[in-house]
C-alpha positions in Angstrom: -114.7 57.2 -27.2 -111.1 57.3 -25.8 -109.6 55.1 -23.5 -109.7 58.2 -20.7 -113.2 58.5 -21.6 -114.1 54.4 -21.4 -112.4 54.3 -17.9 -114.4 57.9 -16.6 -117.5 56.0 -17.6 -116.4 52.2 -16.0 -115.8 54.2 -12.9 -118.7 55.8 -12.9 -121.1 53.2 -13.2 -119.0 51.1 -10.1 -120.1 54.0 -7.9 -123.5 54.5 -8.8 -123.6 50.6 -8.3 -122.1 51.1 -4.8 -124.4 53.7 -3.9 -127.5 51.5 -4.7 -128.8 52.8 -8.2 -130.2 50.6 -10.2 -128.6 49.6 -13.8 -132.0 51.6 -15.9 -130.7 54.9 -13.5 -127.1 54.3 -14.1 -128.0 54.0 -17.8 -129.9 56.9 -18.4 -127.2 59.0 -16.4 -124.5 58.1 -18.6 -126.5 58.3 -21.5 -126.7 61.7 -20.6 -123.4 62.4 -20.0 -122.1 61.4 -23.7 -124.8 63.1 -24.8 -123.9 66.6 -23.0 -120.0 65.6 -23.6 -120.7 65.6 -27.8 -123.0 68.2 -28.1 -119.9 70.2 -26.0 -116.6 68.8 -26.7 -115.7 68.1 -23.3 -114.3 65.5 -21.3 -116.8 64.0 -18.6 -114.0 64.7 -16.1 -113.9 68.4 -17.2 -117.6 68.4 -17.3 -118.8 66.5 -14.5 -115.7 65.7 -12.2 -114.8 63.0 -10.8 -117.0 59.9 -11.4 -117.0 59.4 -7.5 -118.6 62.6 -7.0 -120.6 63.2 -9.7 -122.1 59.5 -8.6 -123.2 61.4 -4.9 -124.5 64.4 -6.8 -126.9 62.0 -9.0 -127.9 59.7 -5.8 -128.7 63.2 -4.0 -130.9 64.6 -6.9 -132.4 61.8 -8.4 -133.3 59.3 -5.2 -135.9 60.0 -2.4 -134.4 60.5 0.7 -136.4 57.1 2.0 -134.9 55.1 -0.5 -130.9 57.0 0.1 -131.6 55.9 3.7 -132.5 52.6 3.6 -129.5 51.9 1.6 -127.0 53.3 3.9 -124.6 50.3 5.2 -124.4 50.5 9.1 -120.9 51.4 10.3 -120.6 48.1 12.0 -121.0 46.4 8.6 -117.7 48.0 7.5 -115.5 46.1 10.4 -115.4 42.6 8.3 -114.4 45.1 4.9 -111.2 45.8 6.7 -110.0 41.9 5.9 -110.4 42.9 2.2 -107.0 44.5 2.0 -105.3 42.0 4.3 -106.9 39.4 2.4 -105.6 41.5 -0.8 -101.9 41.5 0.4 -101.7 37.9 1.6 -102.9 36.1 -1.5 -100.4 38.5 -3.5 -97.3 38.0 -0.9 -98.2 34.0 -1.5 -98.1 33.9 -4.7 -95.0 36.1 -5.2 -93.2 34.6 -2.6 -94.5 30.9 -4.0 -92.7 32.4 -7.4 -89.9 33.3 -5.9 -88.7 31.3 -3.0 -90.8 28.0 -3.3 -93.0 25.8 -1.4 -91.6 26.6 1.6 -91.1 30.4 3.5 -88.2 30.7 5.9 -89.9 32.3 9.2 -88.3 35.4 10.7 -88.7 37.4 13.7 -88.1 40.7 11.6 -91.1 39.4 8.9 -93.0 38.0 11.4 -92.9 40.9 13.6 -92.7 43.5 10.2 -95.7 41.5 8.7 -98.0 42.2 11.9 -97.8 45.8 11.7 -98.1 45.4 7.6 -101.5 44.2 8.7 -102.2 46.9 11.5 -101.3 49.9 8.6 -103.5 47.8 6.4 -106.6 47.8 9.0 -105.5 51.6 9.8 -106.3 52.5 6.2 -108.9 50.6 6.2 -110.8 52.5 9.5 -109.2 55.8 8.3 -110.7 55.7 4.9 -114.4 54.2 6.2 -115.5 55.0 9.7 -118.1 57.7 9.9 -117.0 59.3 13.1 -113.9 62.1 13.2 -111.8 60.5 15.9 -112.1 56.7 14.6 -110.7 58.0 11.3 -107.8 59.9 13.0 -107.2 56.9 14.8 -107.1 55.1 11.9 -104.6 57.7 10.4 -102.2 57.7 13.3 -102.5 53.3 13.1 -100.8 54.0 9.6 -98.8 56.4 10.4 -97.4 54.4 13.4 -97.6 50.9 12.1 -95.4 51.8 9.2 -92.8 53.1 10.7 -92.8 50.3 13.6 -92.8 48.0 10.4 -90.0 49.3 8.6 -88.0 49.4 12.1 -88.8 46.1 12.4 -87.4 44.6 8.9 -84.9 46.4 9.4 -83.3 45.4 12.8 -84.3 42.8 13.8 -83.0 39.2 13.2 -83.2 37.2 10.0 -82.4 33.9 11.9 -84.9 31.4 10.7 -87.0 30.2 13.4 -89.8 27.7 11.6 -91.2 27.4 8.1 -94.2 27.8 6.0 -95.9 26.5 3.4 -96.4 29.7 0.8 -99.3 28.1 -0.7 -101.0 28.7 3.2 -100.7 32.2 2.6 -102.6 32.0 -0.6 -105.0 30.2 1.0 -105.3 32.2 4.0 -105.4 35.6 1.8 -108.5 33.6 -0.1 -110.4 32.4 3.1 -110.3 36.3 4.7 -111.5 37.5 1.3 -114.1 35.1 1.0 -114.9 35.9 4.7 -115.1 39.7 3.4 -117.5 39.6 0.9 -120.2 37.6 3.2 -120.8 40.5 4.7 -123.7 42.3 2.6 -125.3 45.9 2.6 -128.4 45.7 4.4 -130.8 48.2 5.5 -130.2 50.4 8.2 -131.9 48.6 11.4 -133.0 51.7 12.4 -134.5 53.0 9.0 -136.3 50.1 8.9 -138.5 50.8 12.5 -138.4 54.6 11.4 -142.3 54.7 11.3 -143.3 52.9 14.3 -140.8 54.6 16.3 -141.9 58.4 14.9 -145.3 57.5 15.2 -145.3 57.1 19.0 -144.6 60.4 20.0 -145.6 60.9 24.3 -145.0 63.9 25.8 -141.1 63.8 26.2 -140.9 62.9 22.3 -139.4 66.1 22.0 -136.2 65.6 24.1 -136.2 61.9 22.4 -136.1 63.7 18.7 -133.7 66.3 19.9 -131.4 63.6 22.2 -131.3 61.2 18.8 -130.4 63.8 16.3 -126.6 65.4 17.4 -126.4 60.9 17.3 -127.3 60.7 13.4 -125.8 63.7 12.4 -122.0 62.4 14.2 -121.8 58.9 14.0 -124.1 58.1 11.1 -123.1 61.3 8.6 -119.9 62.2 10.3 -120.8 65.7 10.4 -118.3 66.9 13.2 -119.5 67.2 16.6 -119.4 70.6 17.1 -121.5 72.0 13.8 -123.7 68.6 14.9 -124.6 70.3 17.9 -124.4 73.9 16.7 -127.4 72.1 14.2 -129.1 70.8 16.8 -129.4 74.0 18.7 -130.9 75.5 15.8 -133.8 72.9 15.3 -134.5 73.5 19.0 -135.0 77.0 18.7 -137.1 77.0 16.0 -139.1 73.7 17.8 -139.6 76.5 20.7 -141.1 79.2 19.0 -143.1 77.4 16.2 -144.5 75.2 19.6 -145.2 72.0 17.5 -144.3 68.7 17.4 -140.8 67.6 16.0 -142.1 65.4 13.8 -144.9 67.9 12.1 -142.4 70.5 11.3 -138.8 68.7 10.2 -140.6 64.9 9.5 -138.9 61.2 10.9 -135.5 62.6 12.8 -133.9 59.9 10.4 -134.5 61.8 7.2 -133.9 65.0 8.5 -130.4 64.1 9.8 -130.0 62.9 6.2 -130.8 66.3 4.5 -129.0 68.5 7.0 -125.5 66.0 6.0 -126.6 66.2 2.4 -126.8 70.3 2.7 -123.4 70.1 4.4 -120.8 70.6 1.9 -117.6 70.5 4.4 -114.7 72.5 2.4 -111.3 69.6 2.9 -108.6 70.8 4.9 -105.6 71.6 3.1 -103.7 68.5 4.2 -106.6 66.4 2.9 -106.7 67.9 -0.6 -105.0 65.0 -3.5 -102.6 68.2 -4.8 -101.2 68.9 -1.7 -100.8 65.1 -0.7 -99.2 64.2 -3.7 -96.8 67.8 -3.8 -95.7 66.3 0.2 -95.3 62.6 -1.2 -93.4 64.2 -4.5 -90.9 65.7 -1.8 -90.3 62.8 0.5 -89.6 60.5 -2.1 -86.9 63.2 -3.8 -85.5 63.4 -0.3 -84.9 59.6 -0.4 -84.1 59.5 -4.1 -81.2 61.9 -2.8 -80.2 60.3 0.6 -79.9 57.2 -1.0 -78.0 58.1 -3.9 -75.3 60.1 -1.7 -75.1 56.7 0.6 -74.5 54.4 -2.6 -77.8 52.3 -1.6 -79.0 49.9 -4.0 -79.9 49.9 -7.7 -83.3 48.6 -7.0 -84.2 51.3 -4.3 -82.7 54.0 -6.4 -85.3 52.7 -9.3 -88.0 52.2 -7.7 -87.9 55.9 -5.3 -87.2 57.2 -9.4 -90.1 55.7 -10.4 -92.6 56.8 -7.4 -90.9 59.9 -7.4 -92.0 60.2 -11.6 -95.4 59.0 -10.5 -96.2 61.4 -7.9 -95.1 64.8 -10.0 -97.3 63.4 -12.7 -100.4 63.9 -10.4 -99.2 66.8 -9.7 -98.6 68.3 -12.7 -101.9 66.6 -14.3 -104.5 69.0 -13.2 -102.3 72.1 -13.6 -101.6 71.1 -17.4 -105.6 69.9 -17.9 -106.4 73.5 -16.6 -104.0 75.4 -18.9 -105.0 73.3 -21.9 -108.8 74.0 -21.7 -108.4 77.7 -20.5 -111.2 78.2 -18.2 -112.0 76.4 -14.6 -114.0 73.8 -14.9 -117.7 73.9 -14.8 -120.1 71.4 -13.0 -123.1 70.6 -14.7 -125.9 68.6 -12.8 
């Protein structure tokens, strides 16, 4: 087994565990993947796609909807996990500064303000990656962009005069404290899923209106279905109910499970700017421009080296899928 295959298997196991797939089913899936690759000669990436995408396929096909719904984490539960990247950054920065600057860190306006914007950018990145509502994801991306620009401006333009001192180990302790606090948040069952049977079992004359009112809420807020599409799906359900003259639970089942099924049937195509190859190409163009500008202005060597290394990595990320497709000679096939 090559290193690439080993990493793919490890990522798949982690992705399955993140979606509450038990170890027995995970072992079965990994054995099936290994057997298929041994028979066909394909790599796991070529045969099944990314580990995360294939884990989602396994969950959708092999876990009953009640199980999938029960293991969904409340949106509020992800708020505390925003401390993970912040705590990690504080721990790593504290350790590096401890080695390079000693036990005492000089505090400057540039460092304090710039670091605050770095924290805001990390929080915005977490929000953009984990939020279920499209508006919150957009707000996270805007926060990342604005905090990055303002942070860079603060680091380069504000005063570097020392205004105080901070023990460097305190930054490491702060990072550990934030990580400890973040990991205390456990994935709990959805509270609405726990009481689903009680709520759906007692429908009154206005039960249909309540069912239809909750459906777009669940689609948009819990499953990140765009508002327009959620409204369209709700209208379709309402029209069907009006024609059938049945109770929603008799026709579609509990609203939580119906919303889950609708969300899993949706397969929205990512916008062009959300595609990984497009993002890597844009990053390569930006880094190339920065490298040329730094060379033309005689900038510091470390900035030139850093930009050149980052450019090489981004170009490799752009070229790798193209080379892999040419090597295989055919489009990647998906196996389930």
